[in-house]
N, C-alpha and C positions, 0 to 999 in steps of 0.2 A: 414564432422565431425559434430556430433550431441551431444548436451548436453540436458538433459531431467529433467524436474521437474515442480512443480507448480510455484515456484519462486515468491510467493506473498510477496510484499514488496521490492524485489530486494535489500535485506540488504547487509551488508558488507561481510558476508560469501558467499552469492550468487554471489556478484560482483567478489570475488576472484576466485570462480569456473568458472564463465563465462569468465573472462579475461584469465584464464589459457586455457580454451577451444579455445578461439579466437587465442591465440598464437600458439597452436598446429595446428590449421587449416592452419594458415599462413605458418608454417614450412613445412607442408605436401602439400601445394599448393591446399588446398581444401576449398570450401565455408563453412563458419561457420553457423550452423543451431541451433536455440534454439527451442525445442519443449515443449509446455506447454499444459494445459488442461482447458477446460471450459464446464460445470460448475466445481466448486471445487469437486474433487472425493468424499469427505465426504457427500456432499449433495445427491449424487446418491446412495451411499452405505447406508446412514442413513438419509433419508429425514427429513428436519427440523434442521439438525445439521451444516448447512453452517457456517463456522467461519467468524468473522468480516473480511472484505476484506481491506487489507492495500493499495493495488494498483489495479486500474482497468486494464483491458487488454491493453487499449490504453496507459496508463501510463507505463506499463511494456514494451511495444514495444518501447516507447521513450527511456527508461532507457537502455535497452539492445542495442539499436542502438548506444547510446553514448559509450558503451563498445566495439563496433566494430562488433557486430553480424550482419551478412548479411541477414539472413532469420529468420523471427519470425513466427513459425508454430504453430497454435492452433488446437489441436486435440479434437473434441467433445468427452467428457467423458460420455458414455452411460452405461446402464445396460449390454448390450452385450459386450462392451469393458471390463467392470469390471469382466466378467466371462471368459474372454479369458485366456487360460493357458499361463504361462510365455514364453515357447518356441514358441508358436504360435504368441504371441505379437512381439517377436523379428523377426520371419520369415516374418510375414505379414506387420507389420508397418515399422520396420527398414530395412529389406532386400528388400522386394518387392516394397515398396513405396518410401523409401528414399535412397536405394542403399548405405547404410552407410559403411564407411571404418574405422571410428574411433568413439568411444563413450566416453564422459567424464561425470561422474555423481558424486554426493556426496557419501561418504562412507556409508551413511545410506539409500541409494536409494533402493526402493523395487518396484516390478512390477509384473503383472500377477494376476490371480485369487487368492484371499485371500492373496495377497502380498507374494506369494510363492517365487518369484525371488529376488535375491540380487546381489551384485557386483560379488560374487564368481560364481554364475550361469551365469551372463552376460559374464564374461571372458571365461567360458567354452563354451558357445554358440558362442562366438566370434571365438574361435579356430575352431569350427565346420563350421561356415558360412563364415569365412574369414575376420573378422574385429577385431580391437583391442579395449580394454576397460580399462578405468582407473577410479579409485575412488579417490576423493579428500577429505581430512579430513575436519571436521567442524572447523570453526574459533572460537577461544576462547580468552578471556582476563581474566587472573586469573582463578577464578572458574566459570566464566560466559561464556556460549556457546551461540553465537548468533543464534536465530531461529525466525521464524515468530510467533510462539506461545508466546515466551517471549515478543516480541515487541507488540503483541496484548494486553498482560496483562499490559504493560506499558501505552499504549494508554487508555485502559479501566480505569486505575487508575488515569489518568490525568498527568502522569509523561512524558510529551512530551520531556523533556530534555534527559531522559534515552532512549526514543525511537529514538531520533535523533542520539545519540551516536551509537546505534546498526545499524541504517539504513545507517549512513554516510551522512545524510541530514535530514532536518525537515520532520516530518510526514505531508503528504498532504491530504486534503479533498477537493473533487471537487463536484460541483453541479450547478444547474440552479437557478437563483434568481427569487423568486416568491413574490407575495404580502402577507404582513402580516397584523397586526392590525393597522399599522401606528402610534402606540403609541410612538415609538422612536422619530419620527419627532415632536410630540407634546411636548416632553421633551427636544427638542433641539439637539437630537442625532439620526438622521435618520439612519436606518439600512437596509442592504441588507440581506434578509432572504433566506437561501439556502435550496433547495429541494435536498436531497442527495440520491445516489443509495441505494437500499434496504438493502444490506449487508455491507455498508460502515462502516469502523472502526471510530466511532465518539468518541472523548475524553470524559472523565467524566465531569459531570456538573461543570461549573465554568466559569471564565473569563480568556481569554488568549490574549497574544500579538502575532499577526500573520502578515505574509506578505500576502497581498491581490493581487492576480495575475489576470490580465485582459487585454487581447489583447496586450501582450508584456509589460504592465506596472507592476511595482513592488511597491506597495503602503503599507503604514502602516495601520493596522486595529486592533481595540479592539473587540474581539469576545466573545459573550456570548452564552453559551450552557446550556439549561435547560428549565424549564417550566414557568419562570418568576413569582416566588412565591409572589412578592410584589403585583401583580395584580391577584393573585389566578389562574394563568394559569394552563391548564391541558395538553397541547400538548408540547412535547419536541421539541425545535427549536434550530437552529444554526443561530445567528444573528450577522452580522459584521458591525461595525461602521467604515467607512473608514475616516481616518484623513485628514483634509484640503481639502476635496472634496465633493461637493454636486452634485451628478450625479445619473441619473436614470439607474439602472442596470437591470431592469425587463426583463426577458426572456434571459438574457445573461449567458453564461457558465463562471464560475469563479473558482478559486482555492484558498485555504487557506493553507499556510505553517505555522505550529504551532511552535513558537519560545520559548515561556515561559508561564507557568501558573501563573497568577497574584493572584488569590484568588479562594475560593470556591463560591458556589451559596447559598445565604441566603435571607431571607425576610426582607425588610425595613418597618418601621412603617408608613412612609409617602413618597410620591413621591419626596419631597424635599431632604430627606436623600438619596434616590436612585440617584438623579441627582448629588448630591455632590460626592457620591462614584464613579459614572461614570466619573466625571471630574478627579478624582484621577487615575482611570484606564487608561484614555486616556493619562495622563501625563506620567505614567509609561510605557505605550505602546510606546510612542514617544521615551523615553529614551532607551528602549530595541532595538527598530528599528535602532536608530542611532548607537548604540554599535555594531550591527551586520551587518551593511552595508558594 
C-alpha cells in the first residue's frame, strides 16, 4: 500500500490521509509505504521558486513513523521524472519498482508530465494494472481548508498560533548553533544563534516564546528574529535566549517549537531600553511556557 505526496508540514490534513492509508494497509495485510519527493517539484519545474520548507525530510520521516508508516521512500525529483507521462510513471514507479496493490492519495493529487494525471486516471490505470486507488478529501474547518500553502502564509506573517492549529502541533525550526556577535552576553542575555537550512520557513521578524529542544531536553526560550535594528544590524538572524540555563550550544543541532508571538521587532533608542524590554519578553515567555507544559 502506497500513499504519495510532498507532505511538507505533515499537517492535520496530511495526517488524516496517512492514518487512513496505514489503516488500509493493516486491513489488507500489506506494508505501508509513504512516497515523497526531493527536491520540491516546483524547484525543478521553475528553478528559484522553491517554497519555504515547513519540515525537513528527516522531520517528515519522524512524523510519519509516529503515524504508523513502515517505509519512508524518497524519490529524487528530476527533470526526467517531470517529463514522464502519467501512465509511464504508474507503470515504472508504482508497478515495476513498488509492486503496488493499493494507492491512497488526496483528491487533488496530480502526477505525470504537466500534471496530466489525476485520481480518475489513477483509478483507470489501476484497473488496467491490477491495483486499487482511493482519493481522500481535503480537511476543512468552516471555510478554511488546511494546506501547506496556507500554513506557510501563517508562518510568514508570524501567526504561529494559526500555523499550530493547522499543523496539529507547533511550527518547528531546526538548525545548528553558530557564533554571533556575542552582544547578547554583554547585555546579560546570551543567545544561541541558529544557522538554518536554506529554504526553511522562518517566521516574520519579531520576538517569540518557544520551546528549545536539545538532546531530549525541553526548555523555555525567548527567540528574536530580525536584523537587530537597535544596533543597526544588516543580517537577519534567529537568536534564542534559553531561560535559566547558561550553556555553550556551539556546533549543536537544536530545534525551536514556536508557541506564541510576543511582539514585533523595532528599534530602541538606548541599550538600556532594549534590556528592559528583553526582561519583559523573558517574563512573558516563562508564563507562556508554564501554561503549555
